[in-house]
C-alpha positions, -999 to +999 in steps of 0.1 A: +627+418+810+647+397+786+671+413+762+650+399+734+619+417+746+630+449+730+651+452+699+663+487+691+649+503+659+670+517+632+660+552+644+673+543+680+705+531+665+709+564+646+701+549+612+675+563+589+650+536+577+647+534+539+619+554+524+590+534+509+594+531+472+559+545+467+571+578+483+601+579+461+579+575+430+556+603+442+587+625+445+597+617+410+562+625+399+566+660+415+599+665+398+585+656+364+558+681+368+583+708+379+602+701+346+569+707+327+565+671+318+529+658+318+531+623+334+497+613+319+494+628+284+464+620+262+481+615+229+505+588+219+528+595+190+529+571+160+546+538+166+549+502+155+547+471+177+578+456+193+571+424+172+572+445+141+603+463+153+621+430+158+616+421+122+634+453+110+670+454+099+698+471+118+699+508+112+662+511+108+647+542+125+616+532+145+593+542+173+577+518+198+556+519+230+554+497+260+560+492+298+594+494+314+602+461+330+639+467+338+662+497+343+699+492+345+722+522+348+760+517+347+779+550+350+774+568+317+752+542+299+718+527+306+700+496+294+662+493+298+638+465+289+605+475+272+576+451+270+544+453+249+519+425+240+542+399+256+571+409+234+603+425+248+630+447+233+661+463+249+667+500+249+701+518+252+709+553+262+742+571+271+753+604+285+758+616+249+720+621+248+719+641+281+681+649+280+670+613+277+698+600+300+688+623+328+651+616+323+657+579+329+665+589+366+629+599+370+615+566+355+606+534+372+596+499+362+560+499+354+561+533+336+547+534+301+568+552+275+572+560+238+607+559+224+622+565+189+656+555+178+678+533+157+681+496+158+715+479+164+728+447+178+749+446+209+781+426+213+761+401+232+739+397+201+708+413+215+687+435+192+685+470+208+671+504+202+695+533+206+671+558+220+669+593+204+637+605+219+617+593+250+582+604+260+565+594+293+530+581+286+519+570+321+538+572+355+535+541+377+532+550+414+533+515+429+560+489+425+552+452+420+549+439+456+582+424+468+582+386+467+550+385+445+547+350+432+514+342+414+518+305+418+523+307+456+500+337+463+469+325+445+444+344+467+463+377+462+463+371+424+425+368+423+420+399+445+445+420+425+435+408+391+448+439+373+483+433+387+480+396+380+473+402+343+500+428+341+528+405+352+515+370+344+514+362+307+499+328+314+468+345+331+464+368+300+467+338+276+438+320+294+415+350+289+426+352+253+417+316+248+383+322+265+377+351+240+387+328+211+362+302+223+334+328+224+342+342+190+344+307+174+311+297+191+294+329+178+308+323+143+296+287+142+261+296+152+259+325+127+271+302+099+242+279+108+217+308+104+213+319+141+208+355+152+221+368+185+195+385+208+199+399+242+172+390+268+166+404+303+191+398+330+167+412+356+136+391+356+103+391+375+103+353+376+135+333+377+129+305+352+146+282+328+168+262+353+167+243+385+186+267+407+184+291+435+183+328+423+196+360+436+168+384+446+168+422+445+142+449+451+130+471+422+122+502+442+101+521+416+079+491+410+078+480+446+085+444+436+111+417+439+131+410+408+157+382+402+190+379+384+184+354+358+194+318+363+189+310+326+180+327+293+158+299+283+122+310+287+128+344+270+146+328+241+117+304+236+093+333+237+113+346+207+108+312+189+070+316+195+073+350+180+088+337+148+126+338+154+134+302+145+171+302+153+182+324+182+211+324+206+226+345+234+260+346+251+260+362+285+260+360+323+237+339+344+236+340+382+229+312+407+228+318+445+247+287+454+281+276+467+315+288+455+341+261+447+368+253+422+339+243+398+313+269+407+311+307+405+278+324+413+282+345+381+291+325+350+288+328+312+264+307+292+256+302+256+221+291+249+205+286+215+170+274+203+164+258+169+129+254+155+121+221+138+151+204+153+153+175+178+177+165+205+190+137+183+199+163+156+215+185+183+238+157+194+254+157+159+257+195+159+271+195+194+299+170+184+308+192+154+307+224+174+327+211+204+353+196+181+357+229+163+360+248+197+387+224+210+406+223+178+406+261+176+417+265+212+443+237+214+453+229+178+444+193+184+414+171+194+437+150+216+445+170+247+452+165+284+433+178+314+449+175+348+471+147+335+441+129+321+443+123+283+411+134+265+402+124+230+375+146+213+380+130+179+356+106+163+321+099+176+314+106+213+300+077+234+262+077+239+247+060+270+212+062+286+210+078+320+191+048+335+215+023+320+245+042+333+232+041+369+225+004+366+260-003+353+279+019+377+259+017+409+236-013+404+205+008+411+175+006+388+157+039+392+128+026+371+121+002+399+132+025+427+107+051+415+097+067+448+117+087+472+114+060+499+124+032+475+154+051+461+166+063+495+165+027+507+184+014+477+211+041+482+215+033+518+219-004+510+248+005+487+264+025+516+262+058+498+258+089+520+251+125+513+267+143+542+251+176+552+225+176+525+188+178+531+172+160+502+134+157+503+122+147+468+130+119+444+142+140+415+167+158+436+179+125+451+184+110+416+203+141+405+226+141+435+232+104+432+244+108+397+265+139+405+282+124+435+288+088+424+287+084+386+295+117+369+330+120+383+340+087+366+332+100+331+365+111+315+361+108+277+334+129+260+301+111+266+265+119+257+242+109+286+206+107+273+170+103+283+167+115+319+137+108+341+107+130+334+107+145+369+142+159+366+136+180+334+104+201+337+110+219+304+118+190+282+095+170+259+084+135+269+103+108+252+087+095+221+092+058+232+089+060+270+066+084+289+087+082+320+117+098+303+124+130+284+143+136+252+175+152+265+212+148+267+242+161+287+277+161+273+300+151+301+338+149+300+371+153+320+360+136+352+325+150+355+324+183+337+288+189+324+297+209+292+263+209+274+227+204+284+202+201+256+167+187+249+137+187+227+116+215+241+082+210+257+058+230+235+025+215+249+012+244+271-011+221+291+017+196+299+040+225+307+015+240+332+011+206+349+049+203+352+052+237+368+025+227+393+046+195+401+076+217+406+056+239+430+048+208+451+085+199+452+093+235+464+067+231+491+083+198+501+116+216+508+134+217+475+146+254+472+158+250+436+126+237+421+112+259+393+083+283+397+051+288+377+055+313+348+020+321+336+031+346+310+053+319+294+024+294+295+003+320+277+030+324+250+031+286+244-007+286+239-002+308+208+019+279+194+056+271+194+069+248+166+089+217+175+121+231+189+154+218+204+173+239+229+210+239+240+232+254+267+269+254+273+290+268+301+318+288+286+339+288+318+340+250+322+350+244+286+377+270+290+390+252+321+394+220+301+411+235+270+435+256+292+440+228+317+429+248+348+418+231+380+399+262+393+371+281+375+386+313+390+415+311+366+392+314+336+369+341+348+385+376+345+371+387+379+358+358+399+336+361+430+356+362+462+346+361+498+349+397+513+381+401+534+372+395+570+339+379+563+336+345+581+326+314+562+289+306+567+285+274+586 
């Protein structure tokens, strides 16, 4: 045996290994209880914020609350840092106030406390509270992990989100910006006469989007139900019922891949506007997006991943067919069958590795997503997609092979908004659903399914309507300059620990 094969432990050397800090904190908890101190009281005494405290003059008597982020005891004096709402203030105590000074020995960083005292400025020029009274509000039993670094330990941050938010002000600010986007969006729609309505998340038929759903079993009914992939068909039922301007902000679910751009649970805003067209919605969308960006960033000229973005002025408008011609040199109006388009793509040397594509509409969509969409940086409306790709959109007024729709794309391929003039012809809608069924039978899992109840609703009459959808998460990514969608979702979906990746 080599000497290196066995290194003596501290116990074998006669040394006592240090106790885990979590055990020390539990001991302090016990001591507090023995002293008759409730480490988790219900009531919090009156107080002001640290920000308000910092605006007071020296000599002011105040009370504040917060989390201890530093404790420094030097003989007969102690300095502590207290943080609340991203603002910090220093506390001071001395042996002169024996009750408080001794209590500090039972405190740890992470504890929440209430203190009262008098403001003064130290010789170093730092505004400080001389503590008169201290009350423990909540005892922390776990320290921040040693060596914790959010920038380097990204996976740990996502798995311990509460800890991440506690110590990472940048992470908290992203979520605050997200909340500001949602409140601004809601305010804009309400100013335009919309009402917010909640529709079912659990649906008997997953409709409204080309996507693969999550399926679950409703035991009492003995039937399969689905987490919604879209709010669309229920919101349009409301339009049929006489609600002419409706919107919803909430979660949708798609049983697809996880990536820096995709989370299976995401937040959408959808609205439907009777007697409106997709042309009108383009104008509204530009106004709305500009308001959202300005509110979140303070400017319409921003940067995303070192790319300058300019949301001011009128957004570029380009037809889908023309864009593919310009960018790839493929005319999809001529390559109008699966075989023709596949051949044209192969001649261009474009490959879709590991993808089983069986229908023309899916091939067109994947061609655009793979080759063209990533090149679009500045905000651009892409309009008038092929009829086969949008089974819920109205046929174009000038070209029966196209539909009246647009996407707003920016920042290197982000699809921010999808909108179109809604198909309100029940006979045409039923025929479109039947075509989708053929595509599903041909192997396209994401094709939409027949919804006879929705067809029946359309037969009672739906006025000309335009509909609109925006992904909240992706817009938040852009305005907060985040590469990963996980950063802008409070609790993103993660692979279970120990679960292998599906091949």
